[in-house]
C-alpha positions as CSV (number, residue, x, y, z in Angstrom):
1,M,-48.1,-56.0,-30.3
2,P,-49.3,-52.5,-31.2
3,H,-48.0,-50.3,-28.3
4,D,-48.7,-46.5,-27.6
5,L,-45.7,-44.6,-27.9
6,P,-45.3,-42.2,-24.8
7,K,-46.4,-38.4,-26.3
8,S,-43.1,-36.6,-24.9
9,Y,-39.4,-37.5,-25.3
10,E,-38.0,-39.3,-22.0
11,P,-34.2,-38.3,-22.5
12,G,-33.9,-40.2,-18.7
13,A,-34.8,-43.6,-20.3
14,I,-33.1,-43.2,-23.5
15,E,-29.5,-41.1,-23.8
16,K,-28.2,-42.7,-20.2
17,R,-28.7,-46.9,-22.0
18,W,-26.8,-45.2,-24.9
19,A,-24.2,-43.6,-23.6
20,E,-23.4,-46.6,-21.6
21,Y,-23.5,-49.0,-24.2
22,W,-21.1,-46.9,-26.2
23,I,-18.9,-46.9,-23.3
24,K,-19.0,-50.6,-22.7
25,E,-18.2,-51.3,-26.1
26,K,-15.6,-48.9,-26.7
27,L,-17.3,-47.0,-29.8
28,F,-14.8,-44.2,-29.5
29,S,-11.3,-45.9,-28.6
30,V,-8.7,-45.4,-31.3
31,K,-5.5,-47.5,-31.4
32,T,-2.3,-46.1,-32.3
33,P,-1.4,-46.3,-36.1
34,P,1.0,-48.9,-36.8
35,P,3.4,-47.7,-38.9
36,G,3.3,-47.4,-42.5
37,E,-0.9,-46.2,-42.0
38,T,-2.3,-44.3,-44.6
39,R,-5.3,-42.8,-43.2
40,P,-5.4,-39.5,-42.4
41,V,-5.3,-38.7,-38.6
42,F,-7.7,-35.9,-37.1
43,T,-6.9,-35.3,-33.1
44,L,-8.7,-32.7,-30.5
45,L,-7.9,-32.5,-27.0
46,L,-10.6,-32.0,-25.2
47,P,-9.4,-28.0,-23.1
48,P,-9.2,-30.4,-19.3
49,P,-12.2,-28.8,-17.0
50,N,-11.0,-28.1,-13.3
51,V,-11.5,-31.5,-11.7
52,T,-13.3,-29.8,-8.7
53,G,-15.7,-28.4,-11.6
54,R,-19.4,-28.9,-13.1
55,L,-20.8,-28.5,-16.0
56,H,-22.3,-25.4,-16.7
57,M,-23.7,-23.5,-20.6
58,G,-20.4,-22.9,-21.4
59,H,-19.0,-26.1,-21.3
60,M,-22.2,-27.6,-23.5
61,L,-21.5,-25.0,-25.9
62,N,-17.9,-26.2,-26.7
63,Q,-18.5,-29.9,-26.2
64,T,-21.2,-29.8,-28.7
65,Q,-19.6,-27.6,-31.2
66,M,-16.2,-30.7,-30.5
67,D,-18.3,-33.5,-30.7
68,I,-19.9,-32.5,-34.1
69,I,-17.0,-32.0,-35.6
70,V,-14.6,-35.1,-33.8
71,R,-17.9,-37.4,-35.4
72,W,-18.0,-35.5,-39.0
73,H,-14.3,-36.5,-39.7
74,R,-14.9,-39.8,-37.7
75,M,-17.6,-40.7,-40.9
76,R,-15.3,-39.3,-43.0
77,G,-13.1,-42.2,-42.7
78,F,-10.7,-40.6,-40.5
79,I,-8.4,-42.3,-37.7
80,T,-10.2,-39.9,-34.8
81,L,-9.1,-39.2,-31.3
82,W,-11.3,-36.7,-29.1
83,L,-8.7,-36.8,-26.4
84,P,-10.2,-36.3,-22.8
85,G,-9.0,-34.8,-18.8
86,T,-9.3,-32.6,-16.6
87,D,-7.1,-30.3,-14.9
88,H,-5.9,-30.3,-11.3
89,A,-7.3,-27.4,-10.4
90,G,-4.7,-26.8,-7.4
91,I,-6.1,-23.7,-5.5
92,A,-9.6,-24.6,-6.0
93,T,-8.7,-28.5,-5.3
94,Q,-6.7,-27.4,-2.1
95,M,-9.6,-25.7,-0.5
96,M,-12.1,-28.6,-1.0
97,V,-9.2,-30.5,0.6
98,E,-8.6,-28.0,3.7
99,R,-11.9,-27.5,4.2
100,Q,-12.0,-31.6,4.6
101,L,-9.5,-31.3,7.0
102,A,-11.0,-28.6,9.2
103,S,-13.7,-30.7,9.7
104,E,-11.6,-33.5,11.4
105,G,-10.2,-30.4,13.4
106,K,-7.3,-30.2,11.3
107,K,-4.9,-27.9,9.1
108,R,-2.7,-28.6,6.0
109,R,0.4,-27.9,8.5
110,D,-0.9,-30.6,10.6
111,L,-0.2,-32.7,7.8
112,G,3.3,-31.6,6.3
113,R,3.6,-31.2,2.6
114,E,3.7,-35.2,1.6
115,K,0.9,-36.6,3.6
116,F,-1.3,-33.2,2.5
117,I,-0.3,-34.3,-1.6
118,E,-1.4,-37.7,0.0
119,R,-4.7,-36.2,0.7
120,V,-5.3,-33.9,-2.1
121,W,-5.4,-37.3,-4.3
122,E,-7.2,-39.2,-2.3
123,W,-9.7,-36.4,-2.6
124,K,-9.4,-36.7,-6.6
125,Q,-10.0,-40.4,-6.4
126,L,-13.5,-40.0,-4.5
127,Y,-14.8,-36.6,-5.1
128,G,-12.8,-35.2,-8.3
129,N,-14.8,-36.9,-11.7
130,A,-18.1,-35.7,-11.7
131,I,-17.7,-33.7,-13.8
132,L,-16.3,-36.9,-16.3
133,D,-19.0,-38.9,-15.1
134,Q,-21.6,-36.0,-16.9
135,M,-20.0,-36.1,-19.9
136,K,-20.0,-39.6,-20.3
137,R,-23.8,-39.0,-20.1
138,L,-24.0,-36.5,-22.4
139,G,-22.4,-39.3,-24.7
140,A,-19.7,-36.8,-25.5
141,S,-17.5,-39.2,-28.3
142,V,-13.9,-38.7,-26.2
143,D,-11.4,-42.2,-25.7
144,W,-11.8,-42.4,-22.5
145,D,-9.1,-46.0,-22.1
146,R,-7.0,-42.7,-22.8
147,E,-8.2,-40.4,-20.1
148,Y,-5.5,-37.4,-18.4
149,F,-5.1,-36.1,-15.5
150,T,-2.4,-32.8,-15.7
151,M,-0.7,-33.8,-12.4
152,D,-0.7,-37.2,-14.2
153,E,3.9,-38.3,-14.1
154,N,3.8,-38.7,-17.9
155,L,2.3,-35.7,-18.3
156,N,4.5,-33.6,-15.8
157,R,7.7,-35.5,-17.4
158,A,6.3,-33.9,-21.1
159,V,5.3,-30.1,-19.6
160,R,9.1,-30.1,-18.2
161,E,10.5,-31.3,-21.5
162,V,8.3,-28.7,-23.6
163,F,9.8,-26.2,-21.3
164,V,13.1,-27.0,-21.2
165,R,13.6,-26.9,-25.1
166,L,11.9,-23.9,-25.2
167,Y,14.4,-22.1,-22.5
168,E,17.1,-23.9,-24.8
169,E,15.9,-22.4,-28.0
170,G,15.5,-18.7,-26.7
171,L,11.7,-18.6,-27.2
172,I,11.1,-18.2,-23.3
173,Y,13.0,-16.6,-20.7
174,R,11.9,-16.9,-16.8
175,G,11.7,-13.6,-15.1
176,K,10.1,-12.1,-12.2
177,Y,6.8,-10.6,-12.6
178,I,3.7,-9.4,-10.7
179,V,1.4,-11.5,-9.2
180,N,-1.9,-12.1,-7.8
181,W,-0.7,-13.5,-4.1
182,C,-2.8,-15.1,-1.6
183,P,-1.8,-14.8,2.3
184,R,-4.1,-17.6,3.0
185,C,-3.2,-20.4,0.2
186,E,-0.1,-18.1,0.4
187,T,0.8,-19.1,-3.4
188,A,-0.1,-17.2,-6.7
189,I,-3.6,-17.0,-8.1
190,S,-5.0,-16.3,-11.3
191,D,-6.5,-12.9,-12.8
192,L,-9.2,-15.3,-13.5
193,E,-9.5,-16.4,-9.1
194,V,-9.1,-12.6,-8.2
195,K,-12.3,-10.2,-7.3
196,H,-11.8,-7.0,-7.2
197,E,-13.8,-4.2,-4.6
198,E,-13.2,-1.0,-4.4
199,V,-13.0,0.2,-0.7
200,Q,-12.8,4.0,0.8
201,G,-8.7,4.7,1.5
202,K,-6.7,7.7,2.0
203,L,-4.5,9.3,0.9
204,Y,-0.8,9.5,2.6
205,E,1.4,12.5,1.7
206,I,5.7,11.7,2.9
207,R,8.5,13.6,3.0
208,Y,12.0,12.2,1.2
209,P,15.1,14.7,1.4
210,V,17.0,15.6,-1.9
211,V,20.6,14.4,-1.4
212,G,22.9,17.1,-1.2
213,A,20.0,19.6,-1.0
214,N,18.1,21.5,1.4
215,E,15.0,20.1,0.6
216,F,12.5,17.9,0.6
217,I,10.4,16.4,-2.4
218,T,6.1,14.9,-1.4
219,V,4.9,12.0,-2.5
220,A,1.6,11.2,-1.9
221,T,0.3,7.4,-1.7
222,T,-2.4,5.1,-0.5
223,R,-0.2,2.6,0.5
224,P,2.7,3.9,2.9
225,E,3.2,0.4,3.9
226,T,5.0,-0.8,1.0
227,M,7.7,2.2,0.8
228,L,10.6,0.2,2.3
229,G,10.6,-1.1,-1.7
230,D,10.9,1.9,-3.2
231,T,13.4,2.0,-5.3
232,A,12.5,5.5,-7.6
233,V,10.6,8.7,-6.7
234,A,8.2,9.8,-10.3
235,V,7.5,13.7,-11.2
236,N,6.3,14.2,-14.7
237,E,8.6,15.8,-17.4
238,R,5.7,18.5,-17.7
239,D,5.2,19.3,-14.3
240,E,7.2,22.5,-13.6
241,R,6.9,22.1,-10.1
242,Y,10.3,19.7,-10.3
243,T,12.0,21.0,-13.4
244,H,15.2,21.5,-10.8
245,L,14.7,18.4,-9.1
246,H,15.5,16.2,-12.9
247,G,18.3,13.8,-12.2
248,K,18.6,13.5,-8.8
249,K,18.3,11.9,-5.6
250,V,16.0,11.8,-2.1
251,L,17.0,9.8,0.8
252,L,14.7,6.7,1.6
253,P,12.9,7.7,5.0
254,L,13.9,4.4,7.4
255,M,16.3,2.9,5.4
256,N,18.5,6.1,4.3
257,R,18.7,4.4,1.0
258,E,18.9,7.0,-1.8
259,I,16.7,6.6,-4.8
260,P,16.7,8.0,-7.7
261,I,13.5,10.6,-8.9
262,I,12.8,9.8,-12.6
263,T,10.5,11.5,-15.3
264,D,7.9,9.7,-16.0
265,D,4.1,9.5,-17.0
266,L,3.7,6.8,-14.0
267,A,2.9,10.6,-11.8
268,Q,0.4,12.7,-13.2
269,P,0.5,17.0,-11.4
270,E,-3.3,17.1,-11.0
271,F,-3.1,13.9,-8.3
272,G,-1.5,14.0,-4.6
273,T,1.6,16.3,-4.9
274,G,2.0,15.4,-8.3
275,A,5.0,13.6,-6.9
276,V,4.5,9.4,-6.8
277,K,6.8,6.7,-5.0
278,V,7.8,3.7,-7.4
279,T,7.8,0.2,-6.1
280,P,8.3,-2.0,-8.8
281,A,7.8,-5.4,-6.5
282,H,4.2,-4.8,-5.0
283,D,2.3,-3.1,-7.8
284,P,1.6,-3.2,-11.5
285,N,1.9,0.2,-12.8
286,D,5.0,0.5,-10.9
287,F,6.4,-2.8,-11.9
288,A,6.0,-1.1,-15.6
289,A,7.7,2.2,-14.8
290,G,10.7,0.4,-13.0
291,Q,10.8,-2.0,-16.0
292,R,10.9,1.1,-18.4
293,H,13.7,3.1,-16.1
294,D,15.9,-0.4,-14.8
295,L,14.9,-0.1,-11.5
296,P,15.5,-2.9,-9.2
297,Q,12.5,-4.7,-7.2
298,I,12.9,-5.0,-4.1
299,D,10.4,-7.7,-2.3
300,I,9.0,-7.0,0.8
301,A,7.1,-9.7,1.6
302,I,8.1,-11.9,4.4
303,E,6.4,-15.1,5.2
304,H,2.6,-14.5,6.1
305,Q,2.5,-10.5,6.3
306,L,3.6,-7.4,4.5
307,A,7.0,-6.5,6.8
308,L,7.6,-3.9,9.2
309,G,4.0,-3.3,9.6
310,R,1.2,-0.6,8.0
311,L,3.4,3.3,8.4
312,A,-0.5,4.4,8.4
313,A,-1.2,7.4,10.5
314,D,-4.1,6.1,12.1
315,Q,-1.7,3.5,14.1
316,P,1.7,4.7,13.8
317,P,4.5,1.9,14.9
318,R,6.7,2.6,17.5
319,R,9.5,0.7,16.1
320,Y,10.8,-1.4,12.7
321,T,13.7,-3.7,11.3
322,C,15.1,-1.3,9.1
323,G,18.1,-2.8,7.0
324,G,18.2,-5.7,8.7
325,Q,18.6,-3.3,12.7
326,D,15.8,-2.9,15.1
327,Q,15.9,1.0,15.7
328,D,13.9,3.7,16.8
329,C,12.1,5.8,14.2
330,D,10.6,8.3,16.3
331,D,13.3,10.9,14.2
332,Q,11.4,10.5,11.1
333,R,7.7,10.3,12.0
334,D,7.7,14.0,10.9
335,S,7.8,12.6,7.5
336,F,4.3,11.4,7.4
337,H,1.2,12.8,8.0
338,E,-2.2,12.3,6.1
339,A,-3.9,13.8,3.7
340,P,-7.8,14.3,2.2
341,L,-8.1,11.5,-0.6
342,I,-8.1,12.8,-3.6
343,E,-10.6,10.9,-6.4
């Protein structure tokens, strides 16, 4: 019986049906090859998208390219596996679950660690597969019987095994590094999850007494609150104002701890006083300088906030916890004063 063809292609009426058929018939499922199998094997791991995410044009581009390659190898007779999965997206998932808890008038600390993890898994089961459902609608030729999640126990075992082996073979090492710390989530976050914002700051000048001499060296800093973790003062080697101080030590105000004066390009003669404090545990540039000069790293971040408050001239603190002892620091307040910010 003759019938009219639609004037335009309607993907919703066709692609959904075929995509569901491919999955139902397991057309892209692959059994593990038996011993002695001679056919060539081609395996491709889908870069796992965030379990909280939705497909965007970037996903479309790389998944289309991968699908072309996978189907091409399948047509050539390869045993072909395209392995799908999702990434746990720790911070994003935590935020989604915390929003859910907030709607119930709760916080994650009210639940405790184990109960909170249970809620995360519950959320993942209910809401975490939207991006995979989108892939199914698109007809991606992955083996859905082998779908993985980065928090699955078997994957955790595999990751631990690999890291231990690499460590034992000396191919990786464990050490300290500067991270982006979120005080609300109380965890480290990646560079991709950080939004940088320029703000108008102030430049503070702090006088550090030179050990064994009746003089001070004045450092300029926009972050006086981290001075308790200072492990050096840096000057530039070509800055003649400080040549006589090379190799000497200064006394860190408030802490009364001796720290060296080092020469490093971290200090630029034209910036501020030409002398800067070095806090390797709280600034990426200082961290690099600390590695160059083998400086200790003193972390002064305690619990939920920076220890001891801000040493700001516009809101001077009355007391500090110094070296484990409460002591009045009024006698050292003259070491601090505000200077105009030099752009």
